[in-house]
C-alpha positions as CSV (number, residue, x, y, z in Angstrom):
1,M,114.9,16.3,0.7
2,K,116.1,18.1,4.1
3,E,117.7,15.4,6.8
4,K,115.5,14.6,9.8
5,N,118.0,14.9,12.3
6,R,118.8,18.4,11.2
7,K,115.9,20.1,12.6
8,L,116.1,23.3,14.6
9,T,116.4,22.9,18.5
10,T,117.2,24.5,21.6
11,A,120.3,23.5,23.4
12,S,118.7,20.7,25.3
13,G,117.7,19.4,21.9
14,K,113.9,20.4,22.1
15,P,112.7,21.3,18.3
16,Y,111.0,24.6,17.8
17,V,109.9,26.7,15.2
18,E,110.0,30.5,16.1
19,H,113.4,31.3,15.7
20,E,113.0,35.1,14.8
21,N,109.6,36.2,16.2
22,T,109.2,36.5,20.4
23,M,106.1,35.2,21.7
24,T,103.9,38.6,22.6
25,V,100.3,39.7,23.9
26,G,99.1,40.8,20.3
27,P,101.0,41.6,17.7
28,R,102.3,44.4,19.2
29,G,103.5,43.3,22.7
30,P,104.3,43.0,25.3
31,V,106.8,40.3,25.0
32,L,106.1,36.9,27.4
33,I,108.4,36.0,29.8
34,Q,107.7,32.4,29.0
35,D,109.4,32.7,25.7
36,Y,112.4,30.7,27.1
37,I,113.9,30.6,23.5
38,Y,114.4,34.0,23.3
39,H,116.0,34.0,26.9
40,E,118.1,31.1,25.7
41,K,119.1,33.0,22.7
42,M,120.3,36.3,24.4
43,A,121.7,34.7,27.4
44,H,124.3,32.4,25.2
45,F,124.6,35.9,23.2
46,N,126.0,37.8,26.4
47,R,128.5,35.1,27.1
48,E,130.1,34.5,23.7
49,R,133.1,36.3,24.7
50,I,135.2,34.4,27.1
51,P,137.7,36.6,28.8
52,E,140.5,37.5,26.4
53,R,143.9,36.9,26.8
54,V,145.6,39.6,28.7
55,V,148.7,39.2,26.3
56,H,148.6,37.7,23.2
57,A,145.1,38.4,22.5
58,K,145.4,39.0,19.0
59,G,146.2,36.0,17.2
60,T,145.7,33.2,14.2
61,G,146.4,29.7,13.9
62,A,146.7,26.7,12.1
63,F,147.4,22.5,11.9
64,G,149.9,20.6,10.4
65,T,152.8,18.3,10.6
66,F,156.3,17.8,12.1
67,T,158.3,15.8,10.7
68,V,161.9,14.4,12.3
69,T,164.3,14.7,9.3
70,N,168.0,14.3,11.5
71,D,168.8,12.1,14.4
72,I,169.4,13.8,17.9
73,T,168.6,10.7,19.6
74,K,172.3,11.1,21.4
75,Y,170.6,13.9,23.2
76,T,167.0,13.2,23.8
77,R,165.0,9.9,24.5
78,A,162.0,11.7,23.6
79,K,160.0,9.0,21.3
80,L,159.0,11.7,18.9
81,F,162.9,12.0,17.8
82,S,163.4,8.5,18.3
83,K,163.9,8.1,14.7
84,V,163.9,9.8,11.5
85,G,160.5,9.9,9.7
86,N,158.8,10.1,12.8
87,Q,155.7,12.4,12.4
88,C,152.9,14.2,14.6
89,R,150.4,16.4,14.0
90,V,150.8,20.3,15.3
91,L,148.9,23.2,16.2
92,I,150.6,26.6,15.9
93,R,149.1,30.1,17.1
94,F,150.7,33.2,15.9
95,S,150.1,36.5,17.8
96,T,150.8,39.9,18.7
97,V,151.6,40.4,22.3
98,G,150.7,43.8,23.5
99,G,147.2,44.7,21.4
100,E,143.6,44.0,22.4
101,K,141.6,41.7,20.3
102,G,140.9,44.0,17.6
103,S,144.4,45.6,17.2
104,A,145.9,45.4,13.9
105,D,148.1,42.6,12.8
106,T,150.9,45.1,11.9
107,E,151.7,46.9,15.1
108,R,155.2,47.2,16.1
109,D,155.2,44.4,18.6
110,P,156.8,41.0,19.5
111,R,155.1,38.1,17.9
112,G,154.0,35.0,19.5
113,F,155.1,31.9,18.3
114,A,153.1,29.2,20.4
115,L,153.3,25.3,19.1
116,K,151.8,22.2,20.6
117,F,152.9,19.0,19.5
118,Y,150.2,16.0,19.9
119,T,152.6,13.2,20.7
120,E,152.3,9.7,22.0
121,D,154.0,10.5,25.5
122,G,151.5,13.7,25.7
123,N,151.0,17.1,24.1
124,W,154.2,19.2,24.2
125,D,153.9,22.9,24.4
126,L,156.7,25.1,22.9
127,V,155.4,28.5,23.8
128,G,157.8,31.4,22.4
129,N,158.2,34.3,20.3
130,N,159.7,35.5,17.2
131,T,162.6,36.9,19.1
132,P,165.3,34.6,20.9
133,V,165.4,37.0,23.6
134,F,162.9,39.0,25.8
135,F,162.7,42.4,27.5
136,I,163.3,41.1,31.0
137,K,164.8,38.2,32.8
138,D,162.6,37.9,36.2
139,P,159.2,37.1,36.2
140,K,158.6,39.5,39.1
141,K,159.0,42.0,36.7
142,F,156.4,40.8,34.0
143,D,153.1,42.4,35.2
144,D,154.7,45.6,35.5
145,F,156.5,45.4,32.1
146,I,153.0,44.4,30.7
147,H,151.2,47.3,32.0
148,T,153.5,49.6,30.2
149,Q,152.7,48.2,27.0
150,K,148.9,48.5,27.5
151,R,147.1,51.7,28.4
152,D,147.5,54.8,30.7
153,P,145.2,54.3,33.8
154,R,144.2,58.0,33.3
155,T,144.3,58.4,29.6
156,N,143.2,55.2,28.0
157,L,145.7,55.7,25.5
158,K,148.9,53.5,24.6
159,S,151.7,55.5,26.0
160,P,155.2,56.1,24.7
161,T,156.2,57.7,28.0
162,M,155.5,54.8,30.1
163,M,157.2,52.2,27.8
164,W,160.3,54.2,27.5
165,D,160.2,55.4,31.2
166,Y,160.3,51.6,32.0
167,W,162.9,50.1,29.3
168,S,165.3,53.3,30.6
169,L,165.3,52.0,33.8
170,N,165.5,48.4,33.0
171,P,168.6,48.2,30.9
172,E,168.2,44.6,30.5
173,S,165.5,45.3,28.1
174,L,167.9,47.0,25.5
175,H,168.4,43.9,23.3
176,Q,164.9,43.0,22.8
177,V,164.3,46.8,22.3
178,M,166.5,46.9,19.7
179,I,165.1,44.2,17.9
180,L,161.8,45.3,18.2
181,M,162.9,48.7,16.8
182,S,164.3,47.0,13.9
183,D,162.2,46.1,10.9
184,R,161.9,42.5,12.7
185,G,159.5,44.3,14.8
186,T,157.1,44.6,12.1
187,P,157.2,41.4,9.9
188,F,155.3,40.5,6.9
189,G,152.6,38.5,8.2
190,H,153.7,35.4,10.3
191,R,154.7,33.1,7.3
192,H,158.3,35.3,6.9
193,M,159.5,35.1,10.4
194,N,161.3,33.0,12.4
195,G,160.0,31.2,15.6
196,Y,162.1,30.5,18.8
197,G,161.3,28.7,22.1
198,S,163.5,31.9,23.4
199,H,164.1,30.0,26.9
200,T,166.6,27.8,27.8
201,F,165.1,24.1,28.0
202,S,167.1,20.6,28.6
203,M,166.9,17.2,26.9
204,I,167.4,14.2,28.7
205,S,169.0,11.0,26.8
206,K,168.7,7.6,27.5
207,K,171.7,7.4,29.4
208,N,169.8,10.1,31.8
209,E,172.5,12.9,30.5
210,R,171.2,16.3,30.3
211,V,172.4,19.1,28.2
212,W,170.7,22.8,27.7
213,V,169.2,23.3,24.3
214,K,167.6,26.4,22.9
215,F,164.8,25.8,20.1
216,H,164.9,27.8,16.5
217,F,162.2,27.3,13.8
218,K,164.0,29.0,10.7
219,T,161.3,30.0,8.1
220,L,161.7,28.5,4.9
221,Q,159.6,31.3,3.0
222,G,162.8,33.6,3.8
223,I,162.3,36.6,6.0
224,K,160.5,39.4,4.9
225,N,159.6,42.4,7.1
226,F,157.5,45.7,6.6
227,T,159.4,49.1,7.0
228,G,157.9,51.3,9.5
229,P,156.0,53.4,7.1
230,E,154.8,50.2,5.0
231,A,153.4,48.7,8.4
232,E,151.7,51.9,9.5
233,E,149.9,51.9,6.1
234,M,149.1,48.5,6.5
235,R,147.4,49.1,9.9
236,G,145.1,51.3,8.3
237,K,144.6,49.2,4.8
238,D,144.1,45.9,6.4
239,P,144.4,45.2,10.2
240,D,143.8,41.6,9.6
241,F,146.7,41.3,7.2
242,A,148.8,38.5,9.0
243,Q,145.6,36.1,9.3
244,R,144.5,36.7,5.7
245,D,148.0,36.1,4.5
246,L,148.1,32.9,6.2
247,V,144.7,31.5,5.5
248,E,145.0,32.5,2.0
249,A,148.3,31.0,1.4
250,I,147.0,27.5,3.4
251,D,143.9,27.6,0.8
252,K,145.9,28.0,-2.0
253,K,147.9,25.0,-0.7
254,D,151.1,26.8,-0.4
255,F,151.8,25.3,2.9
256,P,154.3,27.3,4.8
257,K,157.3,25.8,6.3
258,W,160.0,26.0,9.0
259,A,163.1,24.0,9.8
260,L,163.4,22.9,13.6
261,K,167.1,23.5,14.6
262,I,168.6,23.4,18.2
263,Q,171.6,24.8,19.8
264,V,173.1,22.4,22.4
265,M,175.6,23.4,25.6
266,T,176.9,21.0,27.9
267,D,177.1,21.6,31.8
268,E,180.9,22.6,31.6
269,Q,180.3,24.9,28.5
270,A,177.6,26.6,30.7
271,K,179.9,26.9,33.6
272,N,182.5,28.8,31.3
273,F,180.0,30.9,29.4
274,P,180.7,34.5,29.7
275,W,177.0,35.4,30.5
276,N,174.3,33.4,32.4
277,P,173.2,31.0,29.8
278,F,169.9,30.8,31.6
279,D,169.1,34.4,31.2
280,L,166.2,35.3,28.7
281,T,167.8,38.5,27.8
282,K,171.2,36.8,26.4
283,I,171.4,34.7,23.1
284,W,174.3,31.8,22.5
285,P,176.3,33.1,19.5
286,H,175.7,30.5,16.9
287,A,179.5,30.6,15.9
288,D,180.0,29.1,19.5
289,F,177.1,26.8,19.6
290,P,176.0,26.2,16.1
291,L,172.4,24.9,14.8
292,I,171.6,21.3,14.6
293,D,169.2,20.2,12.1
294,V,166.2,18.4,13.6
295,G,162.9,18.5,11.4
296,V,160.5,20.5,9.2
297,M,157.1,21.7,10.2
298,E,154.4,22.3,7.5
299,L,151.2,24.3,8.1
300,N,148.6,22.4,5.9
301,E,145.2,23.1,7.5
302,V,143.0,25.9,8.6
303,P,140.9,25.4,11.6
304,K,137.4,24.6,10.8
305,N,136.2,26.8,13.7
306,Y,138.2,29.7,14.9
307,F,136.8,30.1,18.2
308,A,136.8,26.2,19.0
309,E,140.7,25.6,18.0
310,I,142.2,28.8,18.5
311,E,140.8,30.9,21.0
312,Q,140.4,28.2,23.1
313,A,143.8,26.9,22.6
314,A,145.7,26.8,25.8
315,F,149.7,26.5,25.4
316,A,151.7,26.2,28.7
317,P,155.5,26.0,29.0
318,A,154.8,23.4,31.7
319,H,153.7,20.8,29.3
320,V,157.1,18.8,28.4
321,I,157.4,15.4,27.3
322,D,159.8,12.7,28.6
323,G,163.3,13.3,27.0
324,I,162.9,17.1,27.0
325,S,162.7,19.2,30.3
326,W,163.1,22.7,32.0
327,S,165.9,24.6,33.0
328,P,167.0,27.2,35.7
329,D,165.9,30.2,33.7
330,K,163.8,32.3,35.8
331,M,161.6,33.8,33.3
332,L,160.6,30.0,32.1
333,Q,160.2,29.0,36.0
334,G,157.6,32.0,36.4
335,R,155.7,30.9,33.2
336,I,155.4,27.1,34.5
337,L,153.0,28.4,37.3
338,S,151.5,31.2,35.6
339,Y,150.4,29.9,32.1
340,P,148.0,27.2,33.3
341,D,146.8,29.5,36.0
342,A,146.0,31.7,33.3
343,H,144.2,29.0,31.5
344,R,142.2,27.9,34.4
345,Y,140.8,31.8,34.8
346,R,140.0,31.8,31.1
347,L,138.6,28.7,30.4
348,G,138.2,26.9,33.5
349,V,139.7,24.1,35.5
350,N,139.2,21.5,32.8
351,Y,140.6,23.2,30.1
352,E,142.7,20.2,29.0
353,Q,139.5,18.3,28.1
354,I,138.4,21.0,25.5
355,P,139.1,19.0,22.3
356,V,141.9,21.1,20.7
357,N,143.8,20.9,24.2
358,K,143.2,17.4,24.6
359,C,145.8,14.8,24.4
360,P,144.8,12.3,21.5
361,Y,146.3,9.5,23.3
362,A,145.8,7.8,26.7
363,V,145.1,10.0,29.7
364,N,145.0,8.4,33.2
365,N,145.1,10.2,36.4
366,Y,142.9,11.0,39.4
367,Q,141.8,14.5,38.7
368,R,137.7,14.6,39.2
369,D,135.1,17.5,39.2
370,G,135.4,21.0,38.5
371,L,133.6,23.3,36.2
372,M,132.6,22.3,32.9
373,R,133.6,18.5,33.5
374,V,132.6,16.7,30.2
375,D,134.2,13.8,30.0
376,G,132.4,11.1,32.1
377,N,134.5,12.4,35.0
378,G,136.4,9.0,35.7
379,G,132.8,7.1,35.9
380,S,132.7,4.7,38.8
381,D,136.8,4.4,38.9
382,P,138.5,4.9,42.1
383,N,139.4,8.7,42.6
384,Y,142.3,8.2,44.7
385,H,145.6,6.7,44.6
386,P,147.0,3.8,45.5
387,N,144.0,1.8,45.5
388,S,143.1,-1.9,44.9
389,F,140.7,-1.4,42.2
390,D,142.4,0.1,38.8
391,D,145.6,-1.0,36.8
392,I,146.8,2.8,36.7
393,Y,150.8,2.4,37.5
394,A,153.7,4.6,37.3
395,D,156.2,3.6,34.9
396,E,159.7,3.8,36.1
397,S,161.0,4.3,32.8
398,Y,160.0,7.6,32.5
399,K,161.7,8.7,35.7
400,E,164.0,11.8,35.1
401,S,167.8,11.9,36.7
402,P,167.7,14.5,39.7
403,M,169.1,18.1,38.6
404,V,172.2,19.4,40.1
405,L,172.1,22.7,42.0
406,D,174.7,25.4,41.7
407,S,173.8,26.6,45.5
408,N,171.8,25.7,48.4
409,I,171.5,29.3,49.6
410,A,168.3,31.0,48.6
411,D,168.3,34.7,48.2
412,W,166.8,37.6,46.0
413,Y,169.7,37.5,43.5
414,N,170.1,40.3,40.9
415,R,173.5,42.1,40.7
416,N,176.0,39.3,42.2
417,A,176.8,36.7,39.1
418,P,179.4,37.6,36.9
419,G,178.3,38.9,33.7
420,D,174.7,39.2,34.7
421,N,174.5,42.9,34.1
422,D,176.5,43.3,31.0
423,H,173.3,44.5,29.0
424,Y,175.2,46.1,26.4
425,T,177.7,43.7,24.4
426,Q,175.0,41.7,22.7
427,P,172.9,44.7,21.5
428,G,176.0,46.4,20.4
429,L,176.9,43.1,18.1
430,L,173.2,43.0,17.1
431,F,173.8,46.7,15.6
432,T,177.1,46.5,14.2
433,K,177.4,42.6,13.0
434,A,174.0,41.2,12.7
435,M,172.4,44.4,11.0
436,S,172.7,45.7,7.4
437,E,173.5,49.4,6.9
438,Q,169.7,49.7,5.7
439,D,168.9,48.0,8.7
440,R,170.7,50.5,11.0
441,K,169.1,53.3,9.6
442,N,165.6,51.8,9.8
443,T,166.2,51.0,13.5
444,I,167.4,54.4,14.1
445,N,164.2,55.8,12.1
446,N,162.0,53.7,14.1
447,I,163.6,54.4,17.6
448,V,163.4,58.3,17.0
449,G,159.8,57.9,15.7
450,A,159.2,55.9,18.9
451,M,160.9,58.1,21.2
452,S,159.4,61.4,19.8
453,G,155.9,60.5,21.4
454,I,157.8,60.6,25.1
455,T,155.9,63.8,26.7
456,G,155.5,65.4,30.2
457,P,157.7,66.7,32.6
458,K,159.9,63.9,32.8
459,R,160.5,63.8,29.2
460,D,164.3,64.9,29.1
461,E,165.1,62.6,31.9
462,I,163.7,59.7,30.0
463,V,165.4,60.2,27.0
464,N,168.7,61.1,28.5
465,R,168.7,58.1,30.4
466,Q,167.4,55.7,27.2
467,L,170.3,57.5,25.1
468,C,172.7,56.6,28.1
469,H,171.7,52.9,27.4
470,F,172.3,53.3,23.2
471,F,175.5,55.0,23.6
472,R,176.6,52.0,26.0
473,A,176.0,49.8,23.3
474,N,177.3,51.7,20.4
475,V,178.6,55.4,20.0
476,E,177.2,55.5,16.5
477,L,173.8,54.3,17.6
478,G,173.7,57.0,20.5
479,M,174.7,59.8,18.4
480,A,172.2,59.0,15.6
481,V,169.3,58.7,17.9
482,A,170.0,61.9,19.8
483,E,170.5,63.8,16.7
484,G,167.2,62.6,15.4
485,L,165.7,63.7,18.8
486,G,167.2,67.0,18.6
487,V,169.3,66.3,21.7
488,K,172.5,67.9,22.2
489,V,175.2,65.6,23.3
490,D,177.2,66.8,26.1
491,E,179.7,65.5,28.7
492,K,177.1,64.3,31.2
493,I,175.5,62.1,28.7
494,L,178.6,60.6,27.6
495,Q,180.0,60.6,31.0
496,H,177.1,58.3,32.2
497,A,177.3,55.9,29.3
């Protein structure tokens, strides 16, 4: 017997019968405008697609748990890390960066690694990538950079010429370009790649002492990548490979896990670091700043509804919790503003009321009204502060200590600080020290393949400019790429290098 409360209804709750037939004048029509149910169905259908994310449009996700396994209370007063064994629910969204929502999972592209920790002190979003660095270090460059990864305004095609033109004019991108052109640019799904907070963040202890930190999620499944040809083959065979791989693994109870580790740097160490420690194009060497174990994340639940819980998921680096804070990292500072703004545009000003984004613990504030307010809008409680009627108060125990700034001079800095324009040492070390012989061969082949797509009257100029960057990082790398492109290396290129 069918349940009485499962009647077919309109969105307003009116039961109806004719779901597949429009009301017409006679069996052949025309259709009457009073068939509201038809209009309701089509009006909703026409609006089923919210604006896709400008970047990170293609993605997948899962829920799971994070468990604290090691004591880091000397660095942070965050309640989540207050004792070993603490646990909270997490949501993760993996994504490609440059492709549209229907693009292939195995494109050569960085991968987004966005986490939401549902903690008792609010939601903490750690929004990073599968790489510890990025292409640029100043947020003013972001829209220009992303335009080069999207479609040419004339041809509406992806353009290697645009990409390499931009990279060759921005040598700070070299470190990330080297990673992208290695096999790490085509990971074998999402389970077999690391994740990074990428930016420098800070932790604040109970003594109000601040240290700088970087977050690393090390896959416990082991690193596994496609080669360039394998990734290209999979694009045609199964463009949703990473989505399928994650869902099937969790459904089989083969729950993927990552170990969270942190690097810690003091203020004194930051002042003596050879590079700007807040520069997103640079890493902190592990030999100098070893990884410290923190906990383990396990993904064990596929979302019940992809749109509700993944497409509507909104992650923002602005969302930190007590004991974890930001740093002077320029790119992080830019994202603090731009991410919530993107969510307000895409999902509405009340996007944090959407269940997947809603803090499961107490939320008390004076925000009211706005599109899609669905939580009672504060009822009859006051919408201003201070007031004489409610008992909401500011808990002074959450007060942060002030951040000491290095300067009181505001300017458009770029080339002045020591070490800020060394864009070559770390990419060179990546090539010579971090990569195996096979990694180096694959990276060179991938670079040659990608740069072979550069066309147009500026081709030679762009190629030579990028070759100079490769030579400055490592002569062997530059020579191999030049040979692969059929470029004769003359004194002019070597002099520029």
